[in-house]
Wavefront OBJ file of the C-alpha trace (Angstrom):
o trace
v -0.400 -1.844 28.953
v -1.743 0.330 31.717
v -4.703 -0.342 33.800
v -6.191 3.021 34.379
v -6.586 6.159 32.438
v -6.673 10.001 33.923
v -9.656 11.956 32.463
v -9.635 15.540 32.823
v -13.136 17.033 33.846
v -14.221 20.482 34.025
v -17.266 20.785 36.197
v -20.364 23.413 35.619
v -18.406 26.089 37.949
v -15.565 25.921 35.493
v -13.313 23.934 37.910
v -10.786 21.269 36.750
v -10.675 17.937 38.045
v -8.648 14.806 37.448
v -10.531 11.321 37.446
v -8.482 8.059 37.617
v -10.412 5.181 35.845
v -9.869 1.494 35.570
v -9.472 -0.018 31.797
v -10.292 -3.508 33.011
v -13.775 -3.179 34.567
v -15.859 -2.413 31.439
v -17.081 0.604 32.610
v -18.153 3.821 30.409
v -17.672 7.723 31.173
v -20.842 8.247 32.682
v -20.200 5.573 35.383
v -16.474 6.835 35.871
v -18.132 10.230 36.583
v -20.563 8.941 39.110
v -18.055 7.244 40.868
v -16.139 10.252 41.482
v -19.493 11.858 42.482
v -19.719 14.411 40.068
v -23.010 15.676 39.217
v -24.171 13.838 35.916
v -27.693 12.161 36.239
v -27.578 9.122 33.758
v -31.271 8.873 34.484
v -31.905 5.948 32.279
v -28.714 4.128 33.350
v -26.911 4.203 30.250
v -29.642 2.569 27.973
v -29.462 5.885 25.559
v -32.946 7.056 26.542
v -32.215 10.385 28.034
v -29.437 13.118 27.597
v -28.846 13.645 31.120
v -25.236 12.374 30.778
v -24.094 14.784 28.025
v -20.711 15.960 28.231
v -18.488 18.283 25.731
v -15.467 16.451 24.486
v -12.590 19.172 24.586
v -9.626 17.254 23.182
v -9.079 15.184 20.238
v -8.711 11.768 21.902
v -11.949 10.416 20.521
v -13.956 11.306 17.372
v -17.305 12.788 17.696
v -18.923 9.699 15.988
v -22.594 8.997 17.201
v -24.556 6.152 16.697
v -28.252 6.783 15.427
v -29.401 6.214 19.101
v -27.273 8.638 20.687
v -27.889 11.120 17.842
v -31.429 10.755 18.288
v -31.155 11.477 22.029
v -29.142 14.463 21.374
v -31.423 15.960 18.604
v -33.914 16.308 21.839
v -31.576 17.642 24.343
v -30.758 20.972 25.475
v -27.346 22.669 25.290
v -26.105 20.285 22.439
v -22.848 21.366 20.607
v -21.031 19.936 17.880
v -18.641 18.089 20.565
v -21.555 16.882 22.430
v -21.439 13.095 23.493
v -23.608 11.035 25.816
v -20.920 9.725 28.518
v -22.751 6.744 28.665
v -21.658 5.648 25.060
v -18.025 6.243 25.668
v -16.300 2.962 26.946
v -13.222 3.628 29.441
v -10.432 2.397 27.449
v -6.570 3.102 27.260
v -7.154 5.619 24.224
v -9.109 7.985 26.814
v -5.756 8.754 28.662
v -5.567 12.415 28.927
v -9.186 13.099 27.548
v -10.498 16.532 28.331
v -14.258 16.964 29.191
v -16.653 19.243 30.395
v -20.019 18.749 31.922
v -22.716 20.092 29.916
v -25.170 22.461 31.952
v -28.414 20.836 33.633
v -31.226 20.113 31.508
v -33.561 23.242 31.801
v -37.029 22.502 33.145
v -39.983 24.643 31.930
v -41.551 26.023 35.094
v -44.975 26.208 33.331
v -45.138 22.449 33.884
l 1 2 3 4 5 6 7 8 9 10 11 12 13 14 15 16 17 18 19 20 21 22 23 24 25 26 27 28 29 30 31 32 33 34 35 36 37 38 39 40 41 42 43 44 45 46 47 48 49 50 51 52 53 54 55 56 57 58 59 60 61 62 63 64 65 66 67 68 69 70 71 72 73 74 75 76 77 78 79 80 81 82 83 84 85 86 87 88 89 90 91 92 93 94 95 96 97 98 99 100 101 102 103 104 105 106 107 108 109 110 111 112 113
């Protein structure tokens, strides 16, 4: 069995990048994106308490099944689509090899605040 996967990331400018990630280090997708220095915040550190690591799943490698906590965060987030997931909730496993994701736009801030 292979110890790494290749994930295809589309950044916020529409550019495509390949991320290589180990499957034997207990990483999640948010951590992998951060390791490759792409702009995903993950403000809560993967505790499902924000939605700043939102991505869109563009391939059928994984189902868009969300647990209740993830769904609650996405219910409050900006730019949510049917294929939205919190990348902190997706463990890096062999099943993800070839996965295509897109970074969601940055969270909007109300300038009146």
